[in-house]
C-alpha positions in Angstrom: 91.0 137.0 148.7 94.2 134.9 148.8 95.3 135.7 145.3 97.0 139.0 144.5 94.0 140.2 142.5 91.8 139.4 145.5 94.0 141.3 147.9 94.2 144.2 145.5 90.4 144.4 145.2 90.0 144.3 149.0 92.6 147.1 149.5 91.0 149.3 146.8 87.5 148.9 148.1 88.8 149.5 151.7 90.5 152.8 150.7 88.3 153.9 147.8 85.7 155.6 149.9 88.3 157.8 151.7 89.1 161.3 150.4 92.2 161.5 148.2 95.2 163.4 149.6 95.3 166.9 148.1 98.4 166.2 146.0 96.9 163.0 144.6 93.6 164.6 143.8 95.4 167.4 141.9 97.6 164.8 140.0 94.4 163.0 139.0 92.8 166.3 137.9 95.8 167.2 135.8 95.9 163.8 134.2 92.3 164.0 133.4 92.7 167.5 131.9 95.6 166.5 129.8 94.0 163.4 128.4 90.8 165.2 127.7 92.8 167.7 125.6 94.7 165.0 123.7 91.3 163.2 123.0 89.7 166.4 121.6 92.8 167.2 119.6 92.7 163.9 117.8 89.0 163.6 117.5 88.9 164.3 113.7 91.9 162.3 112.6 91.6 159.4 110.0 91.9 156.7 112.7 89.2 158.2 114.8 87.0 158.7 111.8 87.3 155.0 111.0 86.3 154.0 114.5 83.4 156.5 114.6 82.1 155.4 111.2 82.4 151.7 112.2 80.6 152.3 115.5 77.8 154.3 113.7 77.3 151.3 111.4 76.1 149.3 114.4 73.5 151.9 115.3 73.3 155.2 117.1 73.4 155.6 120.9 73.2 158.5 123.3 76.8 158.6 124.5 79.2 161.4 123.3 82.9 161.1 122.8 85.1 164.2 123.5 85.5 166.3 120.4 82.9 164.5 118.3 79.3 165.3 117.5 78.0 161.8 117.1 76.2 159.9 119.8 77.3 156.3 120.1 76.5 153.2 122.1 78.4 153.3 125.4 81.1 150.7 124.6 81.7 152.2 121.2 82.2 155.6 122.8 84.7 154.1 125.2 86.6 152.6 122.3 86.6 155.8 120.3 87.7 157.9 123.3 90.5 155.6 124.4 91.8 155.4 120.8 91.6 159.2 120.2 93.3 159.9 123.6 96.4 157.9 122.7 96.4 158.5 118.9 98.9 161.3 118.8 101.1 159.8 121.5 100.7 163.1 123.3 99.0 161.7 126.5 100.4 161.2 130.0 103.3 158.8 130.7 104.4 157.0 133.8 108.1 157.0 133.0 109.3 153.9 134.9 106.7 151.6 133.1 105.9 153.7 130.0 102.2 153.2 130.7 99.8 155.9 129.4 97.0 155.4 132.0 94.8 158.4 131.3 93.6 157.1 127.9 92.1 154.0 129.4 90.7 155.8 132.4 88.9 158.4 130.3 87.6 155.8 127.9 86.1 153.9 130.9 84.5 157.1 132.3 82.9 158.0 129.0 81.5 154.6 128.4 80.2 154.3 132.0 78.5 157.7 131.6 76.4 156.1 128.9 75.7 152.9 130.8 74.9 154.4 134.3 72.9 157.5 135.0 74.2 157.3 138.5 77.8 157.6 137.2 76.8 160.7 135.3 75.3 162.2 138.5 78.4 161.4 140.6 80.2 164.4 142.2 83.7 165.5 141.5 85.2 163.7 144.5 83.7 160.4 143.5 84.8 160.6 139.9 88.3 161.8 140.6 88.7 159.2 143.2 87.6 156.4 140.9 89.8 157.8 138.1 92.8 158.0 140.5 92.4 154.5 141.8 92.0 153.2 138.2 95.3 154.9 137.2 97.0 153.6 140.4 95.9 150.0 139.7 97.4 150.1 136.2 100.6 151.6 137.3 101.1 149.3 140.3 100.5 146.3 138.1 102.9 147.7 135.6 105.7 148.2 138.1 105.1 144.7 139.5 105.9 143.1 136.1 108.5 145.6 134.8 110.8 145.8 133.0 110.5 142.2 131.8 106.9 142.6 130.4 107.5 145.6 128.2 111.0 144.5 127.2 109.6 141.2 126.0 107.6 143.1 123.4 104.2 143.8 125.0 102.3 147.1 124.9 102.0 147.6 128.6 99.3 150.3 128.3 97.0 147.7 126.7 97.9 144.8 128.9 97.6 146.6 132.2 95.0 149.1 131.1 91.9 146.9 131.4 92.6 146.5 135.1 92.5 150.2 135.6 89.3 150.5 133.6 87.7 147.8 135.8 88.7 149.6 139.0 87.4 153.0 137.8 84.1 151.5 136.7 83.8 149.2 139.6 84.2 151.9 142.2 81.5 154.1 140.5 79.3 151.0 140.3 79.8 150.4 144.0 81.2 146.9 143.6 82.2 145.1 146.8 85.6 143.5 147.2 84.5 140.1 146.0 82.8 141.4 142.9 85.7 143.7 142.1 88.0 140.6 142.3 85.9 138.9 139.7 86.0 142.0 137.5 89.8 142.2 137.8 90.2 138.6 136.8 88.2 139.2 133.7 90.1 142.4 133.0 93.5 140.7 133.2 92.2 138.2 130.6 91.1 141.2 128.5 94.5 142.8 128.4 95.8 143.1 124.9 98.5 144.5 122.6 102.0 143.8 121.4 104.5 146.4 120.2 104.5 145.2 116.6 101.5 147.5 116.2 103.5 150.7 117.0 103.5 153.2 114.2 100.0 152.2 113.0 96.4 152.7 114.1 96.6 149.5 116.0 98.7 151.1 118.8 96.0 153.5 120.0 93.4 150.8 119.5 95.0 149.0 122.5 94.0 151.5 125.2 90.6 152.0 123.5 89.9 148.3 123.6 91.4 148.0 127.1 88.9 150.6 128.3 86.1 148.5 126.7 87.3 145.2 128.2 87.7 146.6 131.7 84.5 148.5 131.7 82.6 145.5 130.3 84.1 143.3 133.0 82.9 145.6 135.8 79.5 146.2 134.2 78.8 142.5 133.6 79.7 141.7 137.3 77.4 144.5 138.5 74.6 143.2 136.3 75.1 139.6 137.7 76.6 138.1 134.5 80.2 137.9 135.5 79.8 134.6 137.4 82.4 133.7 139.9 85.2 134.7 137.6 87.8 132.8 135.6 90.1 132.4 138.6 93.6 133.8 139.0 94.4 135.2 135.6 97.4 137.1 136.9 99.7 134.5 138.7 97.8 131.3 137.8 99.2 128.6 135.4 98.2 130.5 132.3 98.3 133.9 133.9 99.8 137.1 132.7 102.9 136.8 134.8 104.0 133.5 133.4 102.9 134.0 129.8 103.8 137.6 129.2 106.2 138.8 131.9 108.8 135.9 131.9 107.7 135.1 135.5 108.5 138.5 136.9 106.1 139.6 139.6 106.8 141.8 142.6 103.8 141.5 145.0 105.1 144.4 147.1 105.0 146.7 144.2 101.3 145.8 143.6 100.1 145.6 147.2 102.3 147.5 149.7 101.4 150.8 151.2 98.1 151.1 149.3 96.6 154.5 150.1 100.0 155.9 151.3 102.3 155.4 148.3 101.0 156.7 145.0 102.5 155.8 141.6 100.1 158.4 140.2 102.3 161.1 141.6 105.0 159.9 139.1 102.8 160.4 136.1 104.1 163.0 133.6 102.8 165.0 130.7 104.5 165.2 127.2 105.6 168.4 125.6 105.9 166.6 122.2 103.4 164.3 120.4 105.6 161.2 120.0 107.3 158.4 121.9 108.7 159.6 125.3 112.3 158.4 124.7 112.5 160.8 121.7 111.9 163.9 123.7 115.4 164.8 124.9 116.7 164.6 121.3 113.9 166.9 120.1 114.6 169.4 122.8 118.3 169.4 122.0 117.6 169.9 118.3 115.1 172.7 118.9 117.7 174.5 120.9 119.9 174.7 117.8 117.2 175.8 115.4 117.8 179.6 115.7 121.6 179.3 115.6 121.4 177.0 112.6 119.2 179.5 110.8 122.1 182.0 111.0 124.7 179.5 109.8 123.2 178.6 106.5 120.1 176.8 107.6 119.3 173.1 107.3 120.9 172.9 103.9 124.2 173.5 105.5 124.0 170.4 107.7 126.4 167.6 106.7 126.3 165.3 109.8 124.2 164.8 113.0 125.5 162.8 115.9 123.1 161.9 118.7 124.3 160.7 122.1 121.4 158.9 123.8 120.2 156.1 126.0 120.3 152.6 124.2 116.5 152.4 124.4 116.3 155.3 121.9 117.5 153.4 118.7 115.9 150.2 120.0 112.4 151.7 120.4 112.5 154.6 117.9 115.2 153.7 115.4 113.0 154.0 112.3 115.0 156.5 110.2 112.6 156.8 107.3 109.0 156.7 108.4 106.3 156.9 105.7 103.6 158.7 107.7 102.9 160.6 110.9 102.0 157.5 112.9 105.4 155.9 112.1 107.2 159.1 112.6 106.1 159.2 116.2 108.5 156.3 116.7 111.4 157.8 114.8 113.9 159.8 116.9 115.6 160.7 113.7 112.4 162.4 112.5 112.2 164.3 115.9 115.7 165.6 115.5 115.0 166.6 111.9 111.8 168.4 112.9 113.6 170.2 115.8 116.2 171.5 113.4 113.7 172.5 110.7 111.0 174.1 112.9 111.1 176.5 115.8 108.6 174.3 117.7 107.9 170.6 117.3 104.1 170.2 117.5 101.4 168.2 115.7 102.2 169.8 112.4 105.7 168.3 112.6 104.0 164.9 112.4 101.6 165.5 109.5 102.1 163.1 106.7 103.1 165.9 104.3 105.9 167.1 106.6 107.1 163.6 107.3 107.6 162.7 103.6 109.0 166.2 102.7 112.5 166.2 101.2 114.1 168.4 103.9 112.9 166.1 106.6 114.0 163.0 104.7 117.5 164.4 104.1 118.1 165.4 107.7 116.8 162.1 109.0 119.3 160.2 106.9 122.2 162.1 108.5 121.4 161.1 112.0 124.0 158.8 113.6 123.0 157.3 116.9 125.6 157.0 119.6 123.9 155.0 122.4 125.4 154.7 125.8 124.2 153.5 129.2 125.9 156.5 130.7 123.2 158.7 129.1 120.0 158.9 131.2 116.7 158.1 129.6 115.7 161.8 129.9 119.0 163.1 128.5 120.6 163.6 125.1 123.4 165.4 123.4 123.5 166.5 119.8 126.4 167.5 117.6 125.6 169.0 114.1 128.5 169.4 111.6 128.1 172.1 109.0 129.4 172.5 105.4 131.9 175.1 106.5 133.3 172.7 109.1 131.6 174.5 111.9 130.0 172.5 114.7 126.8 173.2 116.8 126.2 171.3 120.0 123.6 171.1 122.8 123.1 168.8 125.7 119.9 168.1 127.6 120.4 166.8 131.1 116.7 166.3 132.0 114.1 166.8 129.3 111.2 169.1 129.7 108.2 167.0 130.9 110.3 164.6 132.9 110.0 164.1 136.6 112.9 166.5 137.1 111.3 169.2 134.9 107.5 168.6 134.9 105.2 170.8 132.9 103.8 173.7 134.9 100.1 174.4 135.0 100.6 177.2 132.5 102.6 175.0 130.2 100.0 172.3 130.4 97.3 174.9 129.5 99.4 176.1 126.5 99.6 172.5 125.3 95.9 172.0 125.7 95.0 175.2 123.9 97.0 174.0 120.9 95.0 170.8 120.9 91.5 171.9 121.8 91.0 175.4 120.6 91.2 174.3 116.9 88.1 172.1 117.6 86.3 174.4 120.0 87.1 178.1 120.5 88.2 178.6 124.1 87.7 174.9 124.7 90.9 174.3 126.6 90.0 176.9 129.3 86.5 175.4 129.5 87.9 171.9 130.0 90.2 173.2 132.7 87.3 174.9 134.5 85.2 171.7 134.2 88.0 169.6 135.8 88.0 172.1 138.7 84.3 172.1 139.2 82.9 170.7 142.4 79.6 169.0 143.2 77.3 166.5 141.4 77.1 165.9 137.6 80.9 166.2 137.3 81.2 163.7 134.5 78.4 165.2 132.5 80.1 168.6 132.9 83.3 167.2 131.5 81.6 165.8 128.4 79.7 169.0 127.8 82.9 171.1 128.0 84.5 168.7 125.5 81.8 169.1 122.8 83.1 170.6 119.6 81.9 173.6 117.8 79.1 173.0 115.3 81.6 172.8 112.5 84.6 171.1 114.0 88.1 171.7 112.7 89.9 168.9 110.9 93.0 167.2 112.2 96.5 168.2 111.3 96.4 166.0 108.2 93.3 164.5 106.8 95.0 161.9 104.6 94.6 158.3 105.5 97.7 156.4 106.7 99.5 154.2 104.2 98.4 150.6 104.0 101.4 148.2 104.7 102.7 146.6 101.5 101.8 143.0 100.8 105.3 141.9 100.0 104.3 138.2 99.7 106.7 137.1 102.5 105.8 135.9 105.9 103.2 133.5 107.1 100.6 136.2 107.7 100.7 137.2 104.0 100.0 133.6 102.8 97.2 133.5 105.4 95.8 136.8 104.2 95.8 135.4 100.6 94.0 132.3 101.8 91.3 134.2 103.7 90.7 136.5 100.8 90.0 133.6 98.5 88.1 131.0 100.6 86.6 128.5 98.2 83.4 126.6 98.9 83.8 123.6 101.2 83.8 120.5 99.0 80.7 118.4 99.5 82.6 115.2 99.9 85.2 116.4 102.4 85.2 114.5 105.6 84.6 117.7 107.7 82.0 119.2 105.4 79.0 117.7 107.1 80.2 118.7 110.6 80.9 122.3 109.6 77.6 122.7 107.8 75.8 121.2 110.8 77.5 123.7 113.1 76.4 126.6 111.0 72.9 125.2 110.7 72.7 124.9 114.5 74.1 128.4 114.9 71.4 129.8 112.5 68.7 127.9 114.4 69.9 129.4 117.7 70.1 132.8 116.2 66.4 132.9 115.5 65.6 133.2 119.2 68.1 136.0 119.8 66.9 139.4 120.6 69.7 142.0 120.3 70.4 145.5 119.3 73.1 144.9 116.7 75.0 142.2 114.9 77.7 142.0 117.5 75.3 141.2 120.3 73.6 138.6 118.0 76.9 136.9 117.2 77.9 136.9 120.9 74.6 135.5 122.0 74.8 132.7 119.4 78.4 131.8 120.6 77.2 131.7 124.2 74.3 129.5 123.3 76.5 127.1 121.4 78.9 126.7 124.3 76.1 126.2 126.8 74.8 123.5 124.4 78.1 121.7 124.7 80.3 123.0 121.8 83.8 124.1 122.4 84.5 127.8 122.9 86.8 128.2 119.8 84.3 126.4 117.6 81.4 128.5 118.9 83.3 131.7 118.5 84.2 130.9 114.9 80.8 129.8 113.9 78.7 132.6 115.5 79.9 135.6 113.3 79.2 133.5 110.2 75.5 132.9 111.0 74.5 136.3 109.7 72.0 136.1 106.9 74.4 137.6 104.4 77.2 135.2 105.3 75.8 131.8 106.3 76.3 130.1 102.9 78.9 127.7 101.4 81.7 130.2 101.7 81.0 130.6 105.4 81.4 126.9 106.0 84.8 127.0 104.4 85.7 130.1 106.4 84.9 128.4 109.7 86.8 125.3 108.8 89.9 127.2 107.7 89.8 129.5 110.7 89.6 126.5 113.1 92.4 124.7 111.3 94.7 127.7 111.4 93.9 128.4 115.0 94.6 124.8 115.9 98.0 125.1 114.4 98.6 128.4 116.2 97.6 126.8 119.5 100.1 124.0 118.9 102.9 126.5 118.3 102.0 128.4 121.4 101.5 125.2 123.4 98.1 126.2 124.7 94.7 124.6 124.2 92.8 125.9 121.2 90.0 127.0 123.4 92.4 129.6 124.9 92.3 131.3 121.5 88.6 131.9 120.7 89.2 135.5 119.6 91.7 134.5 116.9 89.4 131.8 115.6 86.5 134.2 115.5 88.5 137.0 113.9 89.7 134.7 111.0 86.3 133.2 110.3 84.5 136.6 110.4 86.8 138.2 107.8 87.2 135.1 105.6 83.4 134.7 105.2 83.3 138.2 103.7 85.9 137.4 101.0 88.0 140.5 101.6 90.9 142.0 99.6 94.2 140.6 100.8 95.3 143.8 102.5 92.0 143.9 104.4 92.5 140.3 105.5 96.0 141.2 106.7 94.6 144.1 108.8 92.0 141.7 110.3 94.7 139.2 111.1 96.6 141.9 112.8 93.6 143.0 114.9 93.0 139.4 115.9 96.6 138.8 116.7 97.1 141.9 118.8 94.2 140.8 121.0 95.6 137.3 121.4 97.8 136.5 124.5 96.6 133.1 125.7 96.3 134.6 129.2 93.4 132.9 131.1 92.3 132.0 134.6 92.2 128.3 135.6 88.4 128.0 136.2 86.9 125.2 134.2 83.3 126.2 134.2 80.9 126.1 131.2 79.7 129.7 132.1 83.3 130.9 131.9 83.8 129.4 128.5 80.5 130.8 127.4 81.4 134.4 128.3 84.8 134.0 126.5 83.1 132.8 123.4 80.5 135.5 123.6 83.0 138.3 123.8 85.3 136.7 121.1 82.4 136.5 118.6 81.2 140.0 119.3 84.7 141.5 119.1 85.4 139.7 115.8 82.4 141.5 114.2 83.8 144.8 115.4 87.3 144.2 114.2 86.2 142.9 110.9 84.2 146.1 110.3 87.3 148.2 111.4 89.5 146.3 108.9 87.0 146.8 106.1 86.7 150.5 107.1 90.5 151.1 106.5 91.9 150.7 110.0 95.7 150.0 109.7 98.1 147.7 111.4 101.6 146.4 111.0 102.8 144.6 107.9 103.9 141.6 109.9 101.5 141.2 112.8 102.5 137.5 113.4 106.1 137.2 112.4 107.4 140.7 113.0 110.0 141.2 115.7 107.3 141.8 118.3 104.5 140.0 116.5 102.4 137.3 118.1 104.4 134.3 116.9 107.7 136.0 117.7 106.6 136.6 121.3 104.7 133.4 122.1 105.6 130.6 119.7 107.3 127.6 121.4 107.4 125.4 118.3 108.6 126.1 114.7 106.0 124.3 112.5 104.2 126.6 110.0 100.6 127.8 110.3 100.1 126.8 106.7 101.5 123.8 104.9 101.1 122.9 101.2 98.2 120.7 102.2 94.6 121.9 102.4 94.0 123.3 105.9 90.8 121.3 106.0 92.8 118.1 106.1 94.5 119.0 109.4 93.9 116.1 111.8 93.1 118.6 114.6 89.9 119.5 112.8 88.5 116.0 113.3 88.6 116.5 117.1 87.4 120.1 117.0 84.5 119.4 114.7 83.2 116.4 116.5 80.1 118.2 117.7 79.3 118.4 121.4 81.8 117.2 124.0 82.0 113.6 124.8 78.9 112.3 126.6 76.9 115.5 125.9 74.0 116.1 123.5 72.2 119.1 122.2 
């Protein structure tokens, strides 16, 4: 218990069985109600349809996701729920860290309901306590590494969220302090997400996947397959603090006054479906809508000046977004919507409205005037008209901020706008379900979140725009390479080794009994590591052992993936076995010979899950679990990319892309030479580790 994660686990288990203070319990209930509403409201959007269709392709289950009629496997339901909850950027927000903890917590609860009958039977006090402690763990970790972590470019909801999911699941699974420590160590390794994905489907994927990773960590430990853990993945040599937070860590913020001081009480609820820093500007613009209508309307506007905090243009400075997802990170769009519409709601972020000429014209007129003297929850707007007239409005504290929190009635009004289009009277039913006492609380929540027989569609059923392949950037050259992987030449010095690896993987696969291809790939990777192969090699080989893939192209795919991952590891100055997920993701998509834009999306999904964070334990069982999860996840993300899931145009070299955040060297991922001639491959493909045999 000497590490911070060990002490946190001990404190949570020590306090987790005590009743929550009344104000904390109510804050947890309101957070749960709000996030259930945002999940149901986004349940039929294009991104959630892609996730649901991908999950269904791996077979049906018996776990529902709020707002959907399908029954999925538990971890798939967790992914879908967490993604939907955050999709519209309408979920709860802890203002000092910008964490959205409810999405991950709800995803973990939904998935656990499918894994554990006992969790479904738990009473209201047990579920709300587990949810509250999961939220608290996320927020305390976030405070401990803020602001350095988020400012560096990481999506703090994804990186801290898996810890919260592990706590929520761990408490409902009755994990002891030592077991919860192990789950937390795995959960920190499972944190994911950089901010380059903002404005695409990849952003809401982060809390969905964090829910999966944290839940999976707790479930594996409860089932006896978590081992002794990877060690201190938070403050260890390759821990989150050193790699992703510039060394910032405040142990008091994480560990002091547990059970007495609650960050959960500082969680807030959004009145607008977009980035939180945009809200003051929207409110100011809305306040001028009626007056503007009587002064010539939007056509009379000639200039717009916005006084705001410097974070506003830095985080949401996109003046001309191309769809609703991008518009959620455009304060200029929020201002335009506020002037054009009496109320900025989901319809203001439909793709059709975003690309409309009136919205485009007004966005182009917005002039940002950032100043540190303006609070984060404040803004001032000045609108100049054609006749020389001027309209102004100032917001001192935005609605939904800590100074002006949404009332219960305002929260219900918001929920009705989200839920009642999917299920008549559904918002009130959800509210009642969150207030229900006694056993079966979680089952009751899911029943109240079921849609009508014919569910309403989302605000805009059009798919999001695929980022343009502009030919620039290392990721675009890599996407072209993965899309056209040629057969591995018979005479190449690495040919025999790669084909031998695939043959060994296919042989091991014959003895695997699994429910779907992800489990089969994961089992093969685990067996390869336990046989002596390196984690990155095992993870890359395993997804390519499927019957429809394990041919000549698969051999080339594995070799190219390992060569590129070796180069990435060198640039990040980490061992290649710290990046099994990246190797697996590249191999899995390359073996399928995708279109270049599909390859780019797969690169983005692999990159957004890559952090290099790892505990120091050097055990074969630890490596085997890492390879198993990497291979299984690569199968999932490949299917998502093929299904139309979107990501950023520059997931590696964008301002907050993987290389921009973590690279310590400048050499390219690809050179003019064949990747198969990279000397690093000779070491990687040398079969089992020195002195070991199959």
